[in-house]
C-alpha positions as CSV (number, residue, x, y, z in Angstrom):
1,M,-36.7,-29.4,-8.3
2,I,-36.6,-26.1,-6.6
3,A,-33.5,-23.9,-7.1
4,V,-32.3,-22.2,-3.9
5,R,-30.5,-18.9,-4.4
6,A,-27.5,-18.1,-2.1
7,P,-28.4,-15.4,0.3
8,R,-27.2,-11.9,-0.5
9,P,-25.7,-9.6,2.0
10,G,-28.1,-7.0,3.4
11,R,-27.8,-3.3,3.1
12,G,-26.0,-3.0,6.4
13,P,-22.9,-5.1,5.5
14,V,-22.7,-3.6,2.1
15,L,-22.8,-0.1,3.5
16,L,-20.2,-1.0,6.1
17,G,-17.9,-2.5,3.5
18,A,-18.2,0.6,1.4
19,A,-17.6,2.9,4.3
20,V,-14.6,1.0,5.5
21,A,-13.1,0.9,1.9
22,A,-13.6,4.7,1.6
23,A,-12.1,5.5,5.0
24,F,-9.1,3.3,4.4
25,T,-8.6,4.6,0.9
26,F,-8.6,8.3,2.0
27,A,-6.3,7.4,4.9
28,V,-3.8,6.0,2.4
29,V,-4.2,9.1,0.1
30,G,-2.1,11.0,2.7
31,S,0.8,8.7,2.2
32,N,1.6,9.8,-1.4
33,I,0.7,13.5,-1.2
34,P,4.3,14.6,-0.5
35,G,5.7,12.8,-3.5
36,P,5.0,15.4,-6.2
37,I,5.9,18.3,-4.0
38,L,9.2,17.0,-2.7
39,P,11.0,19.2,-5.3
40,L,9.2,22.2,-3.9
41,Y,10.5,21.4,-0.4
42,E,14.0,20.9,-1.8
43,D,13.9,24.4,-3.5
44,H,12.2,26.3,-0.7
45,L,13.9,24.7,2.3
46,G,17.2,23.7,0.8
47,L,16.9,20.0,1.7
48,S,19.5,17.5,0.5
49,P,18.4,14.3,-1.3
50,F,19.0,12.2,1.8
51,V,17.0,14.5,4.0
52,L,14.1,14.4,1.5
53,A,14.4,10.6,1.6
54,A,14.4,10.6,5.4
55,L,11.3,12.9,5.4
56,F,9.5,10.5,3.0
57,V,10.6,7.5,5.0
58,T,9.5,8.9,8.4
59,Y,6.0,7.8,7.3
60,F,7.2,4.3,6.9
61,V,8.9,4.3,10.4
62,A,5.7,5.2,12.1
63,L,3.7,2.9,9.9
64,V,5.8,-0.1,10.7
65,S,5.7,0.7,14.4
66,M,1.9,0.7,14.3
67,F,1.9,-2.6,12.3
68,L,4.0,-4.2,15.0
69,V,1.7,-2.9,17.8
70,V,-1.4,-4.1,16.0
71,S,0.0,-7.5,15.2
72,R,1.0,-8.2,18.8
73,S,-2.1,-6.9,20.5
74,A,-5.8,-7.5,20.7
75,L,-6.7,-4.3,18.9
76,G,-8.5,-6.3,16.3
77,R,-11.4,-6.8,18.7
78,F,-11.8,-3.0,18.9
79,A,-11.5,-2.3,15.1
80,W,-14.8,-0.5,15.3
81,A,-13.0,2.2,17.5
82,V,-9.5,2.0,16.0
83,L,-10.4,2.9,12.5
84,P,-12.3,6.1,13.4
85,G,-9.4,7.0,15.7
86,A,-6.9,6.5,12.9
87,L,-8.8,9.1,10.8
88,V,-8.5,11.6,13.7
89,V,-4.8,11.0,13.8
90,G,-4.7,11.6,10.0
91,V,-6.4,14.9,10.4
92,L,-3.8,16.0,13.0
93,G,-1.1,14.9,10.6
94,D,-2.5,17.1,7.9
95,V,-2.6,20.1,10.3
96,A,1.1,19.5,11.1
97,L,2.0,19.3,7.4
98,W,0.3,22.4,6.3
99,S,1.6,24.3,9.4
100,G,5.1,23.1,8.6
101,A,5.3,24.4,5.0
102,D,8.2,26.6,6.2
103,T,9.4,24.4,9.2
104,V,11.2,21.2,8.6
105,W,10.6,19.6,12.0
106,L,6.8,20.0,11.7
107,L,7.0,18.2,8.3
108,F,8.6,15.2,10.1
109,V,5.9,15.3,12.8
110,G,3.2,15.4,10.1
111,R,4.7,12.4,8.2
112,A,4.9,10.4,11.5
113,L,1.3,11.1,12.3
114,T,0.3,10.1,8.7
115,G,2.1,6.8,9.1
116,T,0.4,6.2,12.5
117,C,-2.9,6.8,10.8
118,V,-2.4,4.3,8.0
119,G,-0.8,1.8,10.3
120,L,-3.8,1.8,12.6
121,A,-6.2,1.8,9.7
122,T,-4.7,-1.1,7.8
123,G,-5.4,-3.9,10.3
124,S,-8.6,-2.4,11.6
125,A,-10.0,-1.9,8.1
126,A,-9.1,-5.5,7.1
127,T,-10.8,-6.8,10.2
128,L,-14.0,-4.8,9.6
129,A,-14.0,-5.7,5.9
130,V,-13.9,-9.4,6.5
131,A,-16.5,-9.1,9.3
132,A,-18.8,-7.3,6.9
133,R,-18.2,-9.1,3.6
134,G,-16.4,-12.3,4.3
135,D,-13.9,-13.5,1.7
136,A,-14.9,-10.7,-0.6
137,G,-13.2,-8.3,1.8
138,R,-9.9,-10.1,2.1
139,T,-8.1,-8.0,-0.6
140,L,-9.2,-4.6,0.8
141,A,-5.8,-3.8,2.0
142,A,-4.2,-4.4,-1.4
143,T,-7.0,-2.6,-3.4
144,G,-7.3,0.3,-1.0
145,A,-3.6,0.9,-0.8
146,I,-3.2,1.1,-4.6
147,A,-6.3,3.2,-5.1
148,G,-5.4,5.6,-2.2
149,S,-1.8,5.9,-3.5
150,F,-3.0,6.8,-7.0
151,L,-5.6,9.3,-5.8
152,G,-3.0,11.0,-3.5
153,L,-0.5,11.3,-6.2
154,I,-2.9,12.7,-8.8
155,A,-4.5,15.2,-6.4
156,A,-1.1,16.5,-5.1
157,A,0.3,16.9,-8.6
158,T,-2.8,18.7,-9.9
159,V,-2.9,21.1,-6.9
160,A,0.8,21.7,-7.1
161,Q,0.7,22.6,-10.8
162,L,-2.5,24.6,-11.0
163,L,-3.4,26.1,-7.6
164,P,-1.7,28.5,-5.2
165,E,0.0,27.4,-1.9
166,P,0.4,23.7,-3.0
167,T,2.2,22.8,0.2
168,V,-0.7,24.0,2.3
169,L,-3.9,23.6,0.2
170,I,-3.6,19.9,-0.6
171,Y,-3.3,18.9,3.1
172,R,-6.4,21.0,3.9
173,L,-8.4,19.2,1.2
174,H,-7.2,15.9,2.5
175,A,-8.3,16.7,6.0
176,V,-11.8,17.5,4.7
177,S,-11.9,14.1,2.9
178,L,-11.0,12.3,6.1
179,V,-13.7,14.1,8.1
180,L,-16.4,13.3,5.5
181,S,-15.3,9.6,5.2
182,G,-15.2,9.4,9.0
183,L,-18.8,10.6,9.2
184,L,-19.9,8.0,6.7
185,L,-18.0,5.3,8.7
186,A,-19.6,6.3,12.0
187,A,-23.1,5.9,10.5
188,A,-22.2,2.5,9.0
189,L,-20.7,1.3,12.3
190,W,-23.7,2.4,14.3
191,G,-26.0,0.6,11.8
192,N,-24.0,-2.6,12.1
193,R,-23.3,-2.5,15.9
194,R,-24.9,-5.9,16.5
195,R,-22.9,-7.6,13.8
196,L,-19.7,-6.1,15.2
197,S,-20.3,-6.9,18.8
198,A,-18.8,-10.4,18.3
199,L,-15.4,-8.8,17.7
200,R,-15.3,-7.5,21.3
201,H,-15.4,-11.1,22.6
202,A,-13.0,-14.0,22.2
203,E,-12.2,-15.0,18.6
204,P,-14.8,-17.4,17.2
205,P,-13.7,-21.0,16.6
206,R,-12.5,-22.0,13.1
207,P,-15.1,-23.6,10.8
208,A,-15.4,-27.4,11.2
209,G,-13.8,-29.5,8.5
210,P,-10.8,-31.6,7.8
211,V,-7.4,-29.9,7.4
212,P,-5.4,-31.5,4.5
213,A,-2.3,-33.4,5.6
214,G,0.8,-31.3,5.5
215,A,-1.2,-28.0,5.1
216,G,0.6,-26.4,8.0
217,A,4.0,-27.3,6.7
218,A,3.2,-26.0,3.3
219,F,2.0,-22.8,4.6
220,D,5.1,-22.2,6.8
221,R,7.4,-23.2,4.0
222,N,5.9,-20.6,1.7
223,R,5.6,-17.8,4.2
224,L,9.0,-16.2,3.5
225,P,8.7,-16.1,-0.4
226,A,5.2,-14.6,0.0
227,Y,6.6,-11.8,2.2
228,G,9.3,-11.3,-0.4
229,L,6.7,-11.1,-3.2
230,G,4.7,-8.4,-1.3
231,A,7.9,-6.4,-0.5
232,A,9.0,-6.5,-4.2
233,G,5.5,-5.5,-5.3
234,W,5.1,-2.6,-2.9
235,T,8.7,-1.3,-3.1
236,V,8.3,-0.2,-6.8
237,G,5.5,2.1,-5.7
238,G,7.7,3.6,-3.0
239,I,10.6,4.2,-5.5
240,A,8.2,5.7,-8.1
241,V,6.6,8.1,-5.7
242,G,9.5,8.9,-3.3
243,V,12.6,8.7,-5.5
244,L,11.7,9.3,-9.2
245,P,10.0,12.7,-9.0
246,S,13.2,14.4,-7.9
247,A,15.4,12.1,-10.0
248,L,13.4,12.8,-13.2
249,R,13.2,16.5,-12.6
250,D,16.9,16.7,-12.2
251,G,17.8,14.3,-15.0
252,I,15.3,15.5,-17.6
253,G,15.7,19.2,-16.6
254,S,12.0,20.0,-16.7
255,E,10.4,22.5,-14.3
256,L,7.0,20.9,-14.7
257,L,6.1,18.9,-11.6
258,V,3.9,16.5,-13.7
259,V,7.0,15.2,-15.5
260,G,8.4,14.0,-12.3
261,V,5.3,12.0,-11.4
262,L,4.6,10.6,-14.9
263,A,6.3,7.3,-14.0
264,A,4.4,7.0,-10.8
265,I,1.1,7.7,-12.5
266,I,1.7,5.1,-15.2
267,L,2.7,2.5,-12.5
268,L,-0.4,3.1,-10.3
269,V,-2.9,3.3,-13.2
270,T,-1.5,0.0,-14.6
271,A,-1.5,-1.6,-11.1
272,W,-5.1,-0.5,-10.6
273,L,-6.5,-1.6,-13.9
274,G,-4.4,-4.8,-14.4
275,P,-6.4,-7.1,-12.1
276,Y,-9.7,-6.0,-13.6
277,L,-8.4,-6.6,-17.2
278,A,-7.0,-10.0,-16.1
279,R,-10.3,-11.0,-14.6
280,A,-12.1,-10.1,-17.8
281,A,-9.6,-12.1,-19.8
282,G,-9.7,-15.1,-17.4
283,R,-5.9,-15.1,-16.8
284,S,-3.4,-13.5,-14.6
285,P,0.4,-13.7,-14.1
286,G,1.7,-16.0,-11.5
287,P,4.3,-15.0,-8.8
288,Q,7.3,-15.9,-10.9
289,L,6.1,-13.8,-13.9
290,C,5.3,-10.9,-11.5
291,L,8.9,-11.0,-10.2
292,L,10.2,-11.1,-13.8
293,L,8.1,-8.1,-14.7
294,L,9.4,-6.2,-11.6
295,A,13.0,-7.0,-12.3
296,G,12.7,-6.3,-16.0
297,G,11.0,-2.9,-15.2
298,G,13.9,-2.1,-12.9
299,V,16.4,-2.7,-15.7
300,F,14.5,-0.2,-17.9
301,V,14.2,2.4,-15.1
302,A,17.9,2.2,-14.2
303,A,18.9,2.5,-17.9
304,G,16.7,5.5,-18.4
305,L,18.0,7.3,-15.3
306,V,21.6,6.8,-16.3
307,A,20.9,7.9,-19.9
308,R,18.7,10.8,-18.7
309,T,16.0,9.7,-21.1
310,L,12.3,9.6,-20.1
311,W,10.9,6.8,-22.2
312,P,12.8,3.8,-20.7
313,V,11.7,5.0,-17.2
314,L,8.1,5.1,-18.4
315,A,8.4,1.7,-20.0
316,G,9.9,0.3,-16.9
317,S,7.1,1.8,-14.8
318,F,4.5,0.2,-17.0
319,L,6.1,-3.2,-16.3
320,W,6.3,-2.4,-12.6
321,G,2.6,-1.6,-12.6
322,I,1.7,-4.9,-14.1
323,G,3.8,-6.7,-11.6
324,Q,2.7,-4.7,-8.6
325,G,-1.0,-5.0,-9.4
326,F,-0.8,-8.8,-8.9
327,A,2.3,-9.4,-6.7
328,Y,1.1,-7.6,-3.5
329,A,-2.4,-9.0,-3.7
330,Q,-1.2,-12.6,-4.4
331,G,1.2,-12.5,-1.6
332,L,-1.5,-11.3,0.8
333,I,-4.0,-14.1,-0.3
334,L,-1.2,-16.6,0.0
335,L,-0.8,-15.8,3.6
336,T,-4.3,-15.2,4.8
337,A,-6.5,-17.7,3.0
338,G,-9.0,-19.3,5.5
339,M,-8.2,-16.9,8.3
340,T,-10.8,-15.5,10.7
341,P,-11.4,-11.7,10.7
342,E,-9.0,-11.0,13.7
343,E,-6.3,-13.2,12.2
344,Q,-6.8,-11.5,8.9
345,G,-6.1,-8.1,10.6
346,R,-3.0,-9.2,12.3
347,S,-1.5,-11.0,9.3
348,T,-2.3,-8.1,7.0
349,S,-0.5,-5.8,9.4
350,L,2.6,-8.0,9.5
351,Y,2.6,-8.4,5.7
352,A,2.3,-4.7,5.2
353,C,5.0,-4.1,7.8
354,S,7.6,-6.2,5.9
355,S,6.5,-4.6,2.5
356,Y,6.7,-1.0,3.7
357,G,9.8,-1.7,5.7
358,F,11.8,-2.9,2.7
359,A,10.4,0.0,0.6
360,A,11.7,2.4,3.3
361,V,15.2,0.8,3.2
362,M,15.3,1.1,-0.6
363,I,14.3,4.8,-0.5
364,L,16.9,5.6,2.1
365,V,19.5,3.8,0.0
366,A,18.5,5.9,-3.0
367,G,18.7,9.1,-1.0
368,A,22.2,8.2,0.3
369,F,23.4,7.3,-3.1
370,S,21.9,10.4,-4.7
371,S,23.6,12.6,-2.1
372,A,26.9,11.1,-3.0
373,W,26.6,10.5,-6.8
374,G,23.8,12.7,-7.9
375,Y,20.1,11.8,-8.5
376,S,20.6,9.9,-11.8
377,Y,23.4,7.5,-10.8
378,G,22.3,7.3,-7.2
379,S,18.7,6.3,-8.0
380,A,19.9,3.9,-10.7
381,G,22.2,2.2,-8.2
382,A,19.3,1.7,-5.7
383,V,17.1,0.3,-8.5
384,T,19.8,-2.2,-9.4
385,I,19.9,-3.5,-5.9
386,F,16.1,-3.9,-6.1
387,V,16.5,-6.0,-9.3
388,L,18.9,-8.3,-7.5
389,F,16.3,-8.7,-4.7
390,C,13.6,-9.7,-7.1
391,V,15.9,-12.4,-8.6
392,A,16.6,-13.7,-5.1
393,V,12.9,-13.9,-4.2
394,A,12.2,-15.7,-7.4
395,G,14.9,-18.3,-6.6
396,A,13.6,-18.7,-3.0
397,G,10.0,-19.3,-4.2
398,R,10.7,-21.6,-7.1
399,G,8.5,-24.7,-6.9
400,R,6.7,-23.4,-3.8
401,W,4.1,-20.9,-5.1
402,T,1.6,-23.5,-6.5
403,P,1.4,-25.7,-3.3
404,A,0.8,-22.7,-1.2
405,V,-2.1,-21.5,-3.3
406,A,-3.6,-24.9,-3.8
407,V,-3.5,-26.0,-0.2
408,D,-5.4,-23.9,2.4
409,P,-5.0,-24.3,6.1
410,V,-8.7,-24.1,6.5
411,R,-11.4,-24.5,3.9
412,V,-13.9,-21.6,4.0
413,P,-17.0,-21.7,1.8
414,A,-16.8,-18.9,-0.8
415,R,-19.6,-16.3,-0.8
416,K,-21.7,-16.3,-3.9
């Protein structure tokens, strides 16, 4: 008997997958750069907590707008052109942000351009990743978003603490990273031009094979809880990066910028490493446990903010990181299993749209509460609302998670 080994992807698809992952990750890096330096803007420009929240959320407004455009158009067929274009928009956003270090309106323009960049990159990167690597590329949006957020936070905090002109230098460094990743992407796209030519034509038919009875109904029934799972998972990152730096700096009374981002660092590191550790252990938390971790982490964070004590906030951020590392990816897989590359891009954009949109609302609520009640009580009030949201999603999804994971609308052979 002769053993037949499964074909391995050639160098072209591997290079394309790596280039797409790098481009998307560096695009997302720009989203979290302002988090550590928000207190600097507050001190230098005299901005109120609500204006700071609005500045941070401007990114989400542009992002959601792009998600809606991508999900309702045929841009997925031109992903090979959209992703490089998104990097160009990201560079323009960096230029506006470093030019606006002393000008508030330019900061808003820069944040809007950064959101446009990531919005265009999310769907196009998902499409290219699936076209290059098949099922192995389906979680790129979740992995790249977490990795990019972590790198942006660490880079901004390090530059702000150690180097001069932190509100200018970090954006120039980010622009350079976008240019370099864009050059790598252009080379990979050119080398895979024949493979990608199919995206320019009509979407290919679905693979032949029986669809299990009731699969469509199960998928529709579980759509809303899956969106809620993704929103809950991603919102904790928005709170940690957009709300906690100023709240901790005010509550703890430390002038070190790194203290303000400790919670976000713990969250992102945990979210990044959690799936790898779970894969090594052979077990991972399900949706209900993820929501329990997110809600429990919120209780710790709110208590720490009210008590003006750091360790409960850090403990809550650790729980948030475990929950986020699985919640966002699980919700995405729940929605997109068996989809074609173009469908993957559209659904990823809609999924991210709802997740980022809810995160934006929570950050604005925290800003409004903080302007009225102060950072500690205002942020704690917003986190309490988030805890109630997690409880509601857990109730809506009870008894529905397992069927949605077990039943796929279309069976697609897994790549070896």
